[in-house]
C-alpha positions in Angstrom: 110.5 -72.3 8.4 110.3 -70.0 5.4 107.6 -70.6 2.7 107.5 -69.2 -0.8 105.7 -66.2 0.6 106.6 -65.8 4.2 110.2 -65.6 5.6 109.7 -66.3 9.3 110.3 -68.9 11.9 107.7 -70.9 13.9 106.8 -68.8 16.9 107.2 -65.5 15.1 103.5 -65.3 14.6 101.0 -65.2 17.5 98.1 -67.7 17.6 95.8 -64.9 16.4 96.6 -62.8 13.3 94.7 -59.7 12.3 94.7 -59.6 8.5 93.9 -56.4 6.5 94.3 -56.5 2.7 96.6 -53.5 2.4 100.2 -53.8 3.7 100.1 -50.1 4.6 97.0 -50.8 6.8 99.0 -53.6 8.5 101.8 -51.1 9.2 99.2 -48.6 10.5 97.8 -51.1 12.9 101.3 -52.1 14.2 102.3 -48.5 14.7 99.1 -47.3 16.3 97.6 -50.2 18.2 100.4 -52.7 19.1 103.1 -52.3 21.7 106.7 -53.4 20.9 105.8 -54.5 17.4 108.5 -56.4 15.5 108.6 -56.9 11.7 108.5 -60.7 11.1 107.8 -60.8 7.4 108.3 -58.4 4.4 108.5 -60.8 1.4 107.1 -59.0 -1.6 106.2 -56.0 0.6 103.5 -58.0 2.5 104.3 -56.7 5.9 103.8 -58.9 9.0 104.3 -57.7 12.6 104.0 -59.3 16.0 103.5 -57.2 19.2 101.1 -56.9 22.1 97.7 -55.4 22.6 96.3 -55.0 26.1 98.9 -57.5 27.3 98.0 -60.2 24.6 100.5 -61.2 21.9 98.9 -60.5 18.5 100.2 -60.5 15.0 99.0 -58.4 12.0 99.8 -59.2 8.4 98.4 -58.2 5.0 96.7 -60.6 2.7 96.8 -58.6 -0.5 93.8 -58.3 -2.8 91.5 -61.1 -4.0 90.9 -64.7 -3.1 94.1 -66.1 -4.6 96.2 -63.8 -2.5 94.2 -64.4 0.7 94.3 -68.1 -0.1 98.1 -68.2 -0.2 98.7 -66.2 3.0 96.0 -67.7 5.1 96.9 -71.2 4.0 100.6 -70.7 5.0 99.8 -69.1 8.3 97.3 -71.9 9.3 99.3 -74.8 8.0 103.0 -73.9 8.5 103.1 -71.3 11.3 100.7 -72.8 13.8 98.2 -69.8 13.6 94.9 -70.8 15.1 92.7 -67.7 14.4 92.7 -65.2 11.5 90.5 -62.1 11.7 90.2 -60.3 8.4 89.7 -56.5 8.6 88.7 -55.0 5.3 86.4 -52.7 3.3 83.2 -53.6 1.5 80.6 -52.1 -0.8 77.1 -52.0 0.8 74.3 -53.6 -1.3 71.5 -52.4 1.0 70.1 -49.0 1.8 69.9 -49.7 5.5 73.7 -50.4 5.7 75.4 -47.0 5.7 78.9 -45.7 5.0 81.4 -46.6 7.7 79.1 -49.0 9.5 80.5 -52.4 10.5 79.6 -55.8 9.0 80.4 -59.2 10.6 80.5 -61.8 7.9 78.6 -64.8 9.2 78.9 -66.5 5.8 80.3 -65.7 2.4 78.6 -66.4 -0.9 81.0 -66.3 -3.9 81.1 -66.2 -7.7 84.6 -67.8 -7.5 85.7 -71.3 -8.5 88.0 -71.5 -5.5 86.1 -74.4 -3.9 86.4 -76.7 -6.9 89.9 -77.7 -5.7 88.2 -79.7 -2.9 86.3 -82.0 -5.3 83.1 -81.8 -3.3 79.9 -83.5 -4.6 77.9 -80.2 -4.2 78.3 -76.6 -3.2 80.1 -75.7 0.0 78.9 -72.8 2.2 81.9 -71.0 3.7 81.1 -69.8 7.3 82.9 -68.0 10.1 83.8 -69.7 13.4 80.8 -69.2 15.7 83.2 -68.7 18.7 84.6 -65.6 16.9 81.3 -64.4 15.6 79.7 -64.5 19.1 82.7 -62.7 20.7 82.6 -60.0 17.9 78.9 -59.4 18.3 79.2 -59.2 22.1 82.2 -56.8 21.9 80.6 -54.6 19.3 77.6 -54.3 21.7 79.8 -53.4 24.6 81.5 -50.7 22.5 78.2 -49.3 21.1 79.1 -49.9 17.4 76.5 -50.2 14.7 77.1 -53.7 13.5 75.3 -55.9 10.9 75.7 -59.7 10.9 74.9 -61.9 7.9 75.9 -63.1 4.4 78.4 -61.2 2.3 79.5 -61.8 -1.3 83.2 -62.5 -2.1 83.7 -61.7 -5.7 86.5 -62.3 -8.1 85.5 -59.2 -10.0 85.9 -55.6 -8.8 84.7 -54.3 -12.2 81.8 -56.6 -13.2 80.7 -56.8 -16.8 77.0 -57.3 -15.7 75.8 -54.0 -14.2 72.8 -55.9 -12.7 74.8 -58.6 -10.9 74.6 -56.9 -7.5 70.8 -56.7 -7.7 70.6 -60.5 -8.1 72.7 -61.1 -4.9 70.8 -58.4 -3.0 67.4 -60.2 -3.5 68.9 -63.1 -1.6 69.7 -60.8 1.4 73.4 -60.5 0.7 74.6 -57.4 2.6 77.8 -56.3 0.8 80.5 -57.3 -1.7 84.2 -57.7 -1.0 87.0 -60.0 -2.4 88.7 -62.2 0.3 86.4 -63.7 2.9 85.2 -66.9 1.2 88.8 -68.1 0.6 89.7 -67.3 4.2 86.7 -69.3 5.5 87.4 -72.3 3.3 91.1 -72.4 4.2 90.2 -72.3 7.9 87.6 -75.1 7.5 90.1 -77.3 5.7 92.8 -76.7 8.2 90.5 -77.1 11.2 91.2 -73.5 12.3 89.1 -70.4 13.1 88.3 -67.4 10.9 86.2 -64.2 11.0 85.8 -61.3 8.6 85.0 -57.9 10.0 84.3 -55.3 7.4 83.8 -51.5 7.2 81.5 -50.1 4.5 83.8 -48.0 2.3 81.2 -47.3 -0.4 77.5 -47.7 -1.1 76.3 -49.4 -4.3 72.9 -47.9 -3.6 73.7 -44.2 -3.0 77.1 -44.0 -4.7 78.8 -42.5 -1.6 82.4 -43.6 -1.1 85.3 -43.0 1.2 88.7 -42.1 -0.3 91.8 -44.3 -0.5 93.6 -42.4 2.4 90.7 -43.2 4.8 90.6 -46.8 3.7 94.4 -47.1 4.4 94.6 -45.5 7.8 91.0 -45.0 8.9 88.4 -47.5 9.9 89.8 -47.6 13.5 86.5 -48.9 15.0 86.9 -52.1 13.0 90.5 -52.5 14.0 89.8 -52.0 17.7 86.9 -54.5 17.5 89.1 -57.1 15.9 91.9 -56.6 18.4 89.5 -56.7 21.4 88.1 -60.0 20.0 91.7 -61.3 19.8 92.3 -60.4 23.5 89.4 -62.7 24.4 90.8 -65.8 22.6 
């Protein structure tokens, strides 16, 4: 059942996949959170593993960076490997002073500056949203674990280095909480496939204060976000 980007068989992936952007973060999750994890994909270095967490079979696979990469991997998992739920775990830049470094964000919806949705030929603008069943479980679980967690609209941007230095202010005035690069594509692919998706983000840097975590922490840190995503997966 190999695809151009995933060399695996049906059944190799669990019904729920935890999806970081970074392949090394996928490896970190498999080594530190899963039991009896098996490598099920490594095409182009995009590592995918399946193991168990608290007795539940769960997979973890990287998405790469940006909407095109997320679009490819989430599409193939949803449509060719019978995956029902994808939970993205990633980093984001806070756009608001009240959202601090290392706090968690649950992306209820994802605004975007991308043209990704034009492929659907819709007579208007689509609003990509998370599956409510996953959002409600994530909010409930975060409360149980005592995590600071913000819920709302995020920006999925095609640009990491934006030519307009004022662009973030324009999104901020509409209440957008943070910026990242994958969620909108994931939510649109899930909607089109009739599947479920959620994005849980950790604030890696602040566009207000200039504070930032380093690349090492982004790769193997942010364990609260990972534990939250896995505990949501156990409830599915």
